[in-house]
C-alpha positions as CSV (number, residue, x, y, z in Angstrom):
1,X,1.4,-16.7,-15.3
2,X,-0.3,-13.3,-15.2
3,X,-1.3,-11.5,-12.0
4,X,-3.3,-8.3,-12.3
5,X,-2.8,-5.5,-9.9
6,X,-6.0,-4.0,-10.9
7,X,-6.3,-1.1,-8.5
8,X,-6.9,2.3,-9.8
9,X,-10.5,3.5,-9.2
10,X,-11.6,7.0,-10.2
11,X,-12.7,8.3,-6.8
12,X,-10.3,9.5,-4.1
13,X,-11.7,8.1,-0.8
14,X,-10.8,9.1,1.9
15,X,6.0,0.6,11.6
16,X,7.7,1.4,14.8
17,X,5.2,-1.0,16.2
18,X,3.1,1.4,18.4
19,X,-0.7,1.6,18.5
20,X,-1.1,5.4,19.2
21,X,-0.2,8.5,17.4
22,X,2.0,9.9,20.2
23,X,5.4,10.7,18.8
24,X,4.4,10.6,15.1
25,X,6.2,13.1,13.0
26,X,3.4,14.9,11.1
27,X,5.9,16.5,8.7
28,X,6.5,13.0,7.3
29,X,4.6,10.1,5.8
30,X,3.1,7.5,8.2
31,X,2.0,4.2,6.7
32,X,-0.4,2.3,9.1
33,X,-0.3,-1.4,8.3
34,X,-3.2,-3.5,9.5
35,X,-2.4,-7.2,9.0
36,X,-5.7,-9.1,8.7
37,X,-6.4,-11.5,11.7
38,X,-5.8,-14.4,9.3
39,X,-2.1,-13.4,9.2
40,X,-1.5,-13.8,12.9
41,X,1.3,-16.3,12.4
42,X,3.4,-13.6,10.5
43,X,5.2,-11.2,12.8
44,X,5.5,-7.5,12.2
45,X,9.2,-8.0,11.7
46,X,8.7,-10.7,9.1
47,X,6.2,-8.7,7.2
48,X,8.5,-5.7,7.2
49,X,11.4,-7.7,5.9
50,X,9.4,-9.4,3.2
51,X,7.1,-6.6,2.0
52,X,8.3,-3.2,3.1
53,X,12.0,-2.9,3.6
54,X,12.7,-2.5,-0.2
55,X,9.8,-0.1,-0.5
56,X,11.1,2.0,2.4
57,X,14.5,2.2,0.9
58,X,13.0,3.3,-2.4
59,X,10.8,5.9,-0.8
60,X,13.7,7.4,1.2
61,X,15.5,7.9,-2.1
62,X,12.5,9.7,-3.6
63,X,11.5,12.0,-0.7
64,X,13.6,13.7,1.9
65,X,11.0,13.4,4.6
66,X,10.6,11.1,7.6
67,X,8.8,7.9,6.5
68,X,7.4,5.7,9.3
69,X,5.8,2.2,9.2
70,X,3.4,1.4,12.1
71,X,1.5,-1.8,12.6
72,X,-2.0,-2.2,14.2
73,X,-3.3,-5.7,14.9
74,X,-6.5,-7.2,16.3
75,X,-8.6,-4.2,15.7
76,X,-12.3,-5.2,15.5
77,X,-14.0,-3.8,12.4
78,X,-10.7,-3.4,10.7
79,X,-8.5,-6.5,10.8
80,X,-11.4,-8.9,10.7
81,X,-12.9,-7.5,7.5
82,X,-14.8,-10.2,5.6
83,X,-13.1,-9.3,2.3
84,X,-13.9,-12.6,0.6
85,X,-17.7,-12.0,1.0
86,X,-17.7,-8.8,-1.1
87,X,-16.9,-7.5,-4.6
88,X,-13.8,-5.4,-5.0
89,X,-15.5,-2.0,-5.0
90,X,-17.4,-2.9,-1.8
91,X,-14.3,-4.2,-0.1
92,X,-12.3,-1.0,-0.8
93,X,-15.2,1.3,0.1
94,X,-15.8,-0.6,3.4
95,X,-12.1,-0.4,4.2
96,X,-11.8,3.3,3.4
97,X,-14.8,4.1,5.6
98,X,-13.5,1.9,8.5
99,X,-10.0,3.2,8.4
100,X,-11.2,6.8,8.1
101,X,-13.4,6.3,11.2
102,X,-10.4,4.8,13.1
103,X,-8.2,7.8,12.1
104,X,-10.8,10.2,13.4
105,X,-11.1,8.3,16.7
106,X,-7.4,8.6,17.1
107,X,-7.6,12.3,16.4
108,X,-4.9,12.1,13.7
109,X,-4.3,14.4,10.8
110,X,-4.9,12.5,7.6
111,X,-3.0,14.2,4.9
112,X,0.3,12.4,5.2
113,X,-1.0,9.1,6.5
114,X,-1.9,6.0,4.6
115,X,-3.9,2.9,5.8
116,X,-3.0,-0.4,4.3
117,X,-5.0,-3.6,5.0
118,X,-2.8,-6.7,4.4
119,X,-4.7,-9.9,3.5
120,X,-3.7,-13.4,2.5
121,X,-5.7,-14.0,-0.6
122,X,-6.6,-12.3,-3.9
123,X,-9.6,-10.0,-3.9
124,X,-11.6,-11.7,-6.7
125,X,-12.8,-15.2,-7.5
126,X,-10.4,-15.5,-10.4
127,X,-7.4,-15.0,-8.1
128,X,-5.9,-12.2,-10.3
129,X,-6.8,-9.0,-8.4
130,X,-4.0,-8.8,-5.7
131,X,-4.8,-5.3,-4.5
132,X,-7.1,-2.3,-4.6
133,X,-6.6,1.4,-4.0
134,X,-8.1,4.8,-5.0
135,X,-5.7,7.1,-6.8
136,X,-4.3,9.6,-4.2
137,X,-6.7,8.2,-1.6
138,X,-5.7,7.2,1.9
139,X,-6.8,3.6,2.0
140,X,-5.5,0.6,0.2
141,X,-5.7,-3.2,0.4
142,X,-2.9,-5.6,-0.6
143,X,-2.6,-9.4,-0.8
144,X,0.6,-11.0,0.4
145,X,0.6,-13.3,-2.7
146,X,3.1,-10.9,-4.3
147,X,5.9,-9.2,-2.6
148,X,5.4,-6.1,-4.8
149,X,1.7,-5.6,-4.1
150,X,2.0,-3.3,-1.0
151,X,4.4,-1.0,-2.9
152,X,2.0,-1.0,-5.9
153,X,-1.0,-0.1,-3.9
154,X,0.8,2.5,-1.8
155,X,2.1,3.9,-5.0
156,X,-1.5,4.6,-6.2
157,X,-2.2,6.5,-3.0
158,X,0.9,8.7,-3.7
159,X,-0.1,9.5,-7.3
160,X,2.0,6.8,-9.2
161,X,0.3,5.4,-12.2
162,X,0.3,2.2,-14.3
163,X,0.9,4.2,-17.4
164,X,4.3,5.4,-16.1
165,X,5.5,1.9,-15.1
166,X,8.4,0.3,-16.9
167,X,10.2,-3.0,-17.5
168,X,13.8,-2.5,-16.7
169,X,16.9,-4.7,-17.0
170,X,19.1,-5.3,-13.9
171,X,20.7,-8.5,-15.0
172,X,17.3,-9.8,-15.9
173,X,14.0,-8.1,-16.9
174,X,12.1,-6.7,-14.0
175,X,8.9,-4.8,-13.5
176,X,8.7,-1.6,-11.6
177,X,6.2,-1.4,-8.7
178,X,3.3,0.0,-10.8
179,X,3.3,-2.5,-13.6
180,X,-0.3,-3.5,-13.9
181,X,-0.1,-7.1,-15.2
182,X,2.8,-9.1,-13.7
183,X,4.5,-12.0,-15.6
184,X,6.2,-14.7,-13.6
185,X,9.1,-14.8,-16.0
186,X,10.1,-11.3,-15.0
187,X,11.3,-10.3,-11.6
188,X,10.4,-7.4,-9.4
189,X,12.6,-4.3,-9.6
190,X,11.4,-3.1,-6.1
191,X,11.5,0.5,-7.3
192,X,9.3,2.9,-9.2
193,X,10.0,4.1,-12.7
194,X,11.8,7.5,-12.9
195,X,8.6,9.1,-14.0
196,X,6.6,7.7,-11.1
197,X,9.4,8.7,-8.7
198,X,8.9,12.3,-9.9
199,X,5.1,12.0,-9.6
200,X,5.5,10.8,-6.0
201,X,8.1,13.4,-5.0
202,X,5.9,16.2,-6.4
203,X,2.8,14.9,-4.7
204,X,4.5,14.7,-1.3
205,X,5.8,18.2,-1.6
206,X,2.3,19.4,-2.4
207,X,0.9,17.6,0.6
208,X,3.4,19.4,2.9
209,X,2.1,22.8,2.0
């Protein structure tokens, strides 16, 4: 079965489980995760274990900077987004605007922060679009239908590309995070390709200056 992580759009729009920015290390990367209200039964700890632990381990191999995961729940205008009622472009644009407004209200610098909305279902009627993000933008949306989707969408925001993805072999064939069309017969590598690792490392160094 094919699942498309059709995510790269041409425009760049602009956890520790705290809800404020106090204590955040602005030299590092902070990923704010907003679980949709429909995911209330899934704890932050469970989401971290299922969707982010492998990604965090990968990122800490790529970049020698602090990387922090923070969760924000029950935020009106953010975690109640009616994503099923809009087309993909509108959903991502609405999320980018809403998360950007929230960041400004929190008086947070935005360069090294990312804002990820986690939702339950795919983002199109066909059920194949599992996530959306603007390349090197701050905002992304990921469905929990695939364990690799959050890493894929966050990869886009950090300059990783579909073109540099790979199928590797680790006892069985696996797809790196940025592989655009997933096949159920292959597993997830839970890592980026070497080229995408280099893209991300270079991009993060540039953001620090």
